[in-house]
C-alpha positions as CSV (number, residue, x, y, z in Angstrom):
1,M,0.0,0.0,0.0
2,K,1.3,3.3,-1.1
3,V,0.6,6.6,0.6
4,L,1.2,9.6,-1.5
5,F,1.9,12.6,0.6
6,G,1.7,16.0,-1.1
7,S,0.2,14.9,-4.4
8,R,-3.0,16.1,-5.9
9,R,-4.5,12.6,-6.0
10,A,-4.0,12.2,-2.3
11,S,-5.6,15.5,-1.6
12,S,-8.6,14.7,-3.7
13,C,-9.1,11.4,-2.0
14,I,-9.0,13.0,1.4
15,R,-11.5,15.6,0.4
16,H,-13.9,13.0,-1.0
17,G,-13.5,10.8,2.1
18,M,-14.3,13.7,4.5
19,S,-17.4,14.7,2.4
20,G,-18.7,11.2,2.6
21,L,-18.2,11.0,6.3
22,L,-20.0,14.4,6.8
23,L,-22.9,13.3,4.6
24,G,-23.3,10.1,6.6
25,L,-23.4,12.0,9.9
26,I,-26.1,14.3,8.5
27,V,-28.2,11.3,7.4
28,L,-27.9,9.7,10.8
29,E,-28.9,12.9,12.5
30,S,-31.9,13.7,10.2
31,G,-33.5,10.3,10.3
32,C,-35.6,8.7,7.6
33,D,-37.4,11.9,6.3
34,G,-34.5,14.2,7.0
35,T,-36.3,16.4,9.6
36,P,-34.1,17.2,12.5
37,G,-36.9,18.4,14.8
38,D,-38.5,15.0,15.1
39,V,-35.5,13.5,16.8
40,V,-35.3,16.4,19.3
41,A,-39.0,16.0,20.0
42,S,-38.6,12.3,20.6
43,K,-36.1,13.0,23.4
44,S,-38.7,15.0,25.4
45,P,-41.1,13.1,27.6
46,V,-43.9,15.7,27.1
47,A,-45.6,16.3,23.7
48,V,-48.8,17.6,22.2
49,S,-50.1,14.5,20.5
50,A,-53.4,16.0,19.4
51,P,-55.2,19.3,19.6
52,G,-56.2,19.9,23.3
53,V,-54.4,16.7,24.5
54,I,-51.1,16.6,26.4
55,T,-49.1,13.4,26.5
56,L,-46.9,12.8,29.5
57,S,-44.9,9.7,30.2
58,T,-45.3,7.7,33.3
59,E,-41.8,8.6,34.5
60,E,-42.4,12.3,33.9
61,S,-45.8,12.2,35.6
62,S,-44.1,10.6,38.7
63,R,-41.3,13.1,38.6
64,V,-43.5,16.2,38.6
65,G,-45.9,14.7,41.1
66,L,-49.2,14.7,39.2
67,V,-52.2,13.8,41.3
68,V,-55.5,12.8,39.7
69,Q,-58.8,12.7,41.6
70,P,-62.4,12.1,40.5
71,V,-64.8,15.0,40.5
72,A,-67.3,14.6,43.4
73,R,-70.4,16.2,44.8
74,S,-70.5,17.5,48.3
75,D,-72.0,20.2,50.6
76,F,-70.4,23.5,49.4
77,R,-69.9,26.3,51.9
78,M,-68.6,29.8,51.4
79,H,-66.7,31.7,54.1
80,R,-65.6,35.2,54.9
81,D,-62.8,36.5,57.1
82,F,-63.3,39.6,59.2
83,P,-60.8,41.5,61.3
84,A,-61.4,41.5,65.0
85,I,-59.7,42.5,68.3
86,V,-59.3,40.7,71.6
87,Q,-61.0,42.5,74.6
88,P,-61.4,41.5,78.3
89,N,-64.7,39.8,79.2
90,Q,-66.8,42.8,80.4
91,R,-68.7,40.6,82.8
92,N,-65.5,39.7,84.6
93,M,-63.9,43.2,84.6
94,A,-64.2,46.0,87.1
95,E,-63.0,49.6,87.1
96,I,-62.4,50.5,90.7
97,T,-63.0,54.0,91.9
98,A,-62.9,55.7,95.3
99,L,-66.2,56.2,96.9
100,V,-64.9,59.1,98.9
101,R,-62.4,61.9,98.1
102,G,-59.1,61.2,99.9
103,R,-55.3,61.1,99.8
104,V,-53.4,57.9,98.8
105,V,-51.4,56.6,101.8
106,E,-50.3,53.2,100.6
107,V,-50.4,51.3,97.2
108,Y,-50.2,47.5,97.2
109,G,-51.5,46.5,93.8
110,E,-49.1,46.4,90.8
111,L,-49.8,46.1,87.1
112,G,-50.0,42.5,86.0
113,Q,-50.4,41.2,89.5
114,E,-52.8,38.3,90.2
115,V,-55.0,39.2,93.2
116,K,-57.7,37.3,95.2
117,A,-61.1,38.5,96.1
118,N,-61.1,41.3,98.8
119,A,-57.3,41.6,98.5
120,P,-56.1,45.1,99.6
121,L,-55.0,47.3,96.6
122,A,-54.5,50.7,98.3
123,I,-55.2,52.8,101.4
124,L,-56.7,56.3,101.3
125,Y,-57.0,58.8,104.1
126,S,-60.3,60.8,103.9
127,S,-61.4,63.5,106.3
128,E,-64.8,63.3,104.6
129,L,-65.2,59.8,105.9
130,G,-64.2,60.9,109.4
131,L,-66.8,63.7,109.4
132,A,-69.5,61.2,108.2
133,Q,-68.6,58.8,111.1
134,S,-68.8,61.6,113.6
135,A,-72.2,62.7,112.3
136,Y,-73.4,59.1,112.6
137,L,-72.2,58.8,116.2
138,K,-73.9,62.1,117.1
139,A,-77.2,61.0,115.4
140,K,-77.1,57.7,117.3
141,A,-76.6,59.5,120.7
142,K,-79.5,61.9,119.9
143,L,-81.6,58.9,119.0
144,H,-80.8,57.2,122.3
145,V,-81.9,60.4,124.2
146,A,-85.0,60.8,122.2
147,E,-86.0,57.2,122.9
148,Q,-85.5,57.6,126.6
149,A,-87.5,60.8,126.6
150,F,-90.4,59.2,124.7
151,N,-90.5,56.2,127.0
152,R,-90.5,58.4,130.1
153,A,-93.3,60.5,128.6
154,Q,-95.4,57.4,128.1
155,F,-95.0,56.5,131.8
156,L,-95.8,60.0,132.9
157,L,-98.9,60.1,130.8
158,Q,-100.1,56.9,132.4
159,E,-99.6,58.5,135.8
160,Q,-101.5,61.6,134.5
161,V,-98.5,63.8,135.2
162,I,-98.3,65.2,131.6
163,G,-100.9,65.6,129.0
164,E,-101.3,64.0,125.5
165,A,-99.8,66.9,123.8
166,E,-96.4,66.5,125.6
167,L,-96.3,62.8,124.6
168,Q,-96.9,63.7,121.0
169,R,-94.1,66.3,121.1
170,R,-91.7,63.7,122.4
171,Q,-92.8,61.2,119.7
172,A,-92.1,63.8,117.0
173,E,-88.6,64.4,118.4
174,L,-88.0,60.6,118.3
175,L,-89.1,60.3,114.7
176,S,-86.9,63.2,113.7
177,T,-83.8,61.8,115.3
178,Q,-84.5,58.3,113.8
179,A,-84.5,59.9,110.4
180,E,-81.2,61.6,111.0
181,A,-79.6,58.4,112.2
182,N,-80.9,56.5,109.2
183,E,-79.5,59.2,106.9
184,S,-76.1,59.2,108.4
185,H,-76.1,55.4,108.3
186,D,-76.9,55.3,104.6
187,R,-74.3,57.9,103.9
188,L,-71.6,55.8,105.5
189,K,-72.8,52.8,103.4
190,L,-72.4,54.9,100.3
191,L,-68.8,55.7,101.4
192,G,-68.1,52.0,101.5
193,M,-68.5,51.0,105.2
194,N,-69.8,47.4,105.7
195,D,-71.7,45.9,108.6
196,E,-68.6,44.8,110.4
197,E,-67.2,48.3,110.3
198,F,-70.5,49.6,111.7
199,R,-70.4,47.2,114.6
200,R,-66.8,48.3,115.3
201,L,-67.7,52.0,115.2
202,E,-70.7,51.6,117.5
203,S,-68.8,49.5,120.0
204,S,-65.5,51.4,120.1
205,R,-66.9,54.9,119.3
206,K,-63.5,55.5,117.5
207,I,-63.4,57.3,114.2
208,R,-61.3,55.8,111.4
209,S,-60.6,58.0,108.4
210,V,-58.8,55.2,106.5
211,V,-60.5,53.9,103.4
212,P,-59.3,50.5,102.1
213,I,-59.5,49.8,98.3
214,V,-60.0,46.1,97.8
215,A,-60.4,43.8,94.8
216,P,-64.1,42.9,94.2
217,F,-63.1,39.5,92.8
218,A,-60.1,37.4,91.8
219,G,-58.3,38.5,88.7
220,R,-55.4,40.3,87.2
221,I,-54.6,44.0,87.5
222,I,-54.6,45.4,84.0
223,G,-54.8,49.0,84.9
224,R,-53.4,51.3,87.7
225,K,-53.8,55.1,87.8
226,L,-52.7,56.3,91.2
227,T,-49.5,57.0,93.1
228,R,-48.7,57.4,96.8
229,G,-49.4,60.9,98.1
230,E,-51.9,62.1,95.4
231,V,-55.4,63.2,96.1
232,V,-58.0,61.2,94.2
233,E,-61.6,62.1,93.4
234,T,-64.6,59.8,93.2
235,T,-64.7,60.2,89.4
236,E,-61.2,58.7,88.9
237,N,-60.5,55.1,88.0
238,L,-57.8,53.8,90.3
239,F,-57.5,50.2,89.2
240,V,-58.8,48.0,86.5
241,I,-59.1,44.3,87.3
242,A,-60.1,41.6,84.9
243,D,-60.5,37.8,85.0
244,L,-58.7,36.9,81.7
245,S,-59.5,33.1,81.9
246,E,-62.0,34.0,79.1
247,V,-61.8,36.8,76.7
248,W,-64.0,38.4,74.1
249,V,-63.2,38.7,70.4
250,Q,-65.1,41.6,68.9
251,A,-65.6,42.1,65.1
252,N,-67.6,44.5,63.0
253,I,-69.4,42.8,60.1
254,P,-70.1,44.9,57.0
255,E,-73.7,45.2,56.0
256,K,-73.3,43.1,52.8
257,D,-71.9,40.2,54.8
258,I,-74.5,40.1,57.6
259,P,-76.1,36.9,56.1
260,F,-72.9,35.0,57.0
261,A,-73.4,35.9,60.7
262,H,-77.1,35.0,60.6
263,S,-76.5,31.7,58.9
264,V,-74.2,30.7,61.8
265,H,-76.9,31.9,64.3
266,A,-79.7,30.0,62.4
267,S,-77.8,26.7,62.1
268,G,-77.6,26.4,65.9
269,D,-73.8,25.7,65.7
270,R,-72.4,28.9,67.2
271,Q,-68.8,27.7,67.0
272,V,-66.6,29.8,64.7
273,E,-62.9,29.8,63.8
274,V,-60.7,32.4,65.4
275,R,-57.1,33.2,64.2
276,I,-54.9,35.3,66.4
277,N,-52.2,37.3,64.5
278,A,-49.7,36.4,67.2
279,Y,-50.2,32.7,66.5
280,P,-50.6,32.5,62.7
281,K,-50.3,28.7,62.5
282,E,-53.1,27.9,65.0
283,V,-56.9,28.0,64.7
284,F,-59.0,28.4,67.8
285,Q,-62.7,27.7,68.4
286,G,-64.9,30.3,69.9
287,M,-68.6,30.7,70.7
288,I,-70.8,33.5,69.3
289,T,-72.6,35.1,72.3
290,Y,-73.8,38.3,70.9
291,V,-75.1,39.6,67.5
292,A,-76.1,43.2,67.4
293,D,-79.6,44.1,66.5
294,V,-78.7,47.6,65.3
295,L,-76.1,48.7,62.8
296,D,-73.6,51.5,63.4
297,P,-75.0,54.4,61.3
298,V,-71.5,55.7,60.6
299,T,-69.6,52.6,59.6
300,R,-72.7,50.5,58.4
301,T,-71.4,47.5,60.3
302,M,-72.9,45.1,62.8
303,Q,-71.0,44.1,66.0
304,L,-70.3,40.5,66.6
305,R,-68.9,39.1,69.9
306,I,-67.2,35.7,70.4
307,E,-66.1,34.3,73.7
308,L,-62.8,32.5,73.6
309,P,-61.3,30.3,76.5
310,N,-58.0,31.7,77.7
311,R,-57.0,29.4,80.6
312,D,-53.2,29.6,79.7
313,G,-53.3,33.4,79.3
314,R,-52.0,33.4,75.7
315,F,-54.6,35.9,74.5
316,K,-53.9,39.5,75.6
317,P,-56.4,42.4,75.4
318,E,-56.0,44.5,72.3
319,M,-54.4,41.7,70.2
320,F,-55.5,41.6,66.5
321,A,-57.4,38.6,65.3
322,T,-59.5,37.3,62.4
323,I,-62.7,35.4,62.6
324,R,-64.1,33.1,59.8
325,L,-67.8,32.8,59.2
326,F,-69.3,30.1,56.9
327,S,-72.4,30.5,54.8
328,E,-75.3,28.0,54.8
329,A,-74.3,24.7,53.1
330,Q,-75.3,24.2,49.5
331,P,-75.9,20.5,49.1
332,D,-75.0,18.3,46.2
333,R,-72.6,20.8,44.5
334,L,-70.0,19.7,42.0
335,A,-66.6,21.2,43.1
336,V,-62.9,20.8,42.4
337,P,-59.9,21.9,44.4
338,E,-58.7,25.4,43.5
339,A,-55.3,24.0,42.4
340,A,-57.0,22.1,39.6
341,L,-58.1,25.2,37.9
342,Q,-55.9,26.9,35.3
343,R,-56.5,30.3,33.7
344,D,-55.2,31.9,30.6
345,Q,-56.5,34.9,28.6
346,G,-60.0,34.8,30.1
347,R,-60.2,31.0,29.9
348,T,-60.7,28.7,32.9
349,F,-59.9,25.1,32.2
350,V,-58.8,21.8,33.8
351,F,-57.0,18.7,32.6
352,V,-59.0,15.5,32.5
353,Q,-57.2,12.2,32.3
354,R,-58.2,10.3,29.2
355,S,-55.8,7.4,29.5
356,L,-52.7,6.5,31.5
357,N,-50.5,9.1,29.7
358,E,-53.0,11.5,28.0
359,Y,-54.6,14.6,29.6
360,E,-57.4,16.5,27.8
361,V,-57.9,20.3,28.2
362,R,-61.5,21.0,29.3
363,D,-63.0,24.5,29.5
364,V,-65.2,24.8,32.6
365,H,-67.7,27.4,33.9
366,V,-66.9,28.1,37.5
367,G,-69.0,29.4,40.4
368,E,-68.1,30.7,43.8
369,S,-64.9,29.7,45.6
370,N,-64.2,29.4,49.3
371,G,-60.4,29.4,48.9
372,T,-60.1,25.6,49.0
373,V,-62.6,24.3,46.4
374,T,-64.5,26.0,43.6
375,A,-68.0,25.1,42.4
376,I,-68.3,23.9,38.8
377,L,-71.4,25.0,37.0
378,A,-70.6,23.4,33.6
379,G,-67.9,21.5,31.7
380,L,-67.4,18.5,34.0
381,N,-69.3,15.5,35.0
382,E,-69.3,13.7,38.3
383,G,-66.6,11.0,38.5
384,E,-64.3,12.3,35.8
385,P,-60.6,12.2,36.8
386,V,-59.1,15.6,37.0
387,V,-55.5,16.7,37.7
388,T,-55.6,18.3,41.1
389,H,-51.8,18.7,41.7
390,G,-49.2,19.5,39.1
391,A,-51.6,20.9,36.5
392,F,-49.4,23.9,36.0
393,V,-46.8,21.6,34.3
394,L,-49.4,20.6,31.7
395,K,-50.4,24.2,31.3
396,S,-46.8,25.2,30.6
397,E,-46.4,22.6,27.9
398,L,-49.8,23.4,26.5
399,L,-48.9,27.1,26.0
400,K,-45.8,26.2,23.9
401,K,-47.9,25.4,20.9
402,P,-51.4,26.7,19.9
403,V,-54.2,24.3,20.6
């Protein structure tokens, strides 16, 4: 075998050999009909096999996580979410005021402190209370004298020492002093004296100008507005005590959404969902206890109140919350999950599984949605298998070529 380097014949042979090799590669790449695009398409597991039908291999379906579920009928319910705020239970809250004007001598209650019923919160010194006690003791003394005089007059009348007119005069004095004693007694009761303190005052005859401020029931101090040494009036709130083992969640329902509140009320199941902004991943159950009968004329809203257990103290007054109200159930409604619906240029469609690897595009007419499922008015039949997860993958492939 001779190899001719540098000759024209050798160069020509090399050129013809390279041309043949290149032609062979082109033929292998093109396929039988010489169309390069067919080979590229065959490498992809997704293809549009027919107008409105997407073909997806089993391996690719598993990889993208397609989930197919049959369309079913069920009770369809709408819901609305409304902003709300946490408030103390007004039935278990007290704003404590002084019943008499006085100067603050001692303060025992602190913000956030748990107190028991009748626990001392503060001590006031009041000259007004001392004057009232003095007037009561004087009235009681005058009453005692008047009673003695009337009894003596009755005896003298029987002995015919005095006349009927003198007895009547003594009786009138007795009635007058009795009225004064009753008036002074009632005044001291208004100033906060109880029966035990009355007995102490009558037995010892000692005036005490000290006014104790006590807790009316067990709870937590959520407000304090006094300091030692200041003079407080009867119109000032000194402490605010609340039992926070149960709180209120108050919401204002717009006029157009009032049917949601009435549907809950009419169903008899007054349980509603409450979401506290501080705990976004948790849903709490509360009970509707009040639905207003009159709308606010300014905001055109209706007040709704929910009672929520708070035994662990997680809910604080003034926290922001959201309540969810459901409409009346619409029975036997065809519905699909919201994730099954795909939208494009005004169209709403789903993918219906025709065979193991084929998915048909189906336009549907949708109704209301509750955020989880959407009612289907037309376009689907009960029992048809619909792609409920991963439909966006089919939509992406669909939009590559016109249907």
